Structures are given as structure tokens and as C-alpha cells.
C-alpha positions in Angstrom: 18.9 -13.2 -11.3 18.9 -9.2 -9.9 16.0 -7.8 -11.5 14.0 -11.3 -9.8 15.4 -10.4 -6.8 14.4 -6.6 -7.2 10.5 -7.5 -8.1 10.3 -9.9 -5.4 11.1 -7.0 -2.9 8.9 -4.8 -4.9 5.6 -6.9 -4.9 7.5 -7.8 -1.1 7.1 -3.9 -0.1 3.2 -3.1 -1.9 1.4 -5.8 -0.5 2.9 -4.7 3.8 2.0 -0.6 2.2 -1.4 -2.5 1.1 -2.6 -4.5 4.0 -1.1 -0.9 6.3 -3.9 0.6 4.4 -6.5 -2.3 5.4 -6.3 -1.8 8.9 -5.5 1.2 9.7 -8.9 3.1 9.6 -9.0 6.8 6.9 -12.2 7.8 8.7 -10.0 8.0 12.3 -7.1 10.0 10.2 -7.1 13.4 8.5 -6.1 12.5 5.3 -7.1 13.7 1.8 -10.1 11.9 -0.4 -7.4 11.2 -3.0 -5.4 8.8 -0.6 -8.8 7.2 -0.5 -9.5 6.2 -3.7 -6.6 5.0 -4.3 -6.9 2.9 -1.2 -10.2 1.8 -2.7 -8.5 0.5 -6.3 
């Protein structure tokens, strides 16, 4: 039961991060190329 709750919260966290990365324009931010590569995944 706790494992399912943790998995669900982790999925929500990952979706939030992905949405945030999609919304921000990386061209206007000074970030390393590695982060840009990870976003493409």
C-alpha cells in the first residue's frame, strides 16, 4: 500500500518536472548542454 502511494507521488513529481521543462524556453536560459539533452528524452 505504501509502495503504491510512493510510486504515485513519484509519477506526479516526474510529470511536473517534465511539464516545467516543456514550458520554459531553454534558449533564453543559461544551462549546460547535458540538461538540454536530458529534456529531449
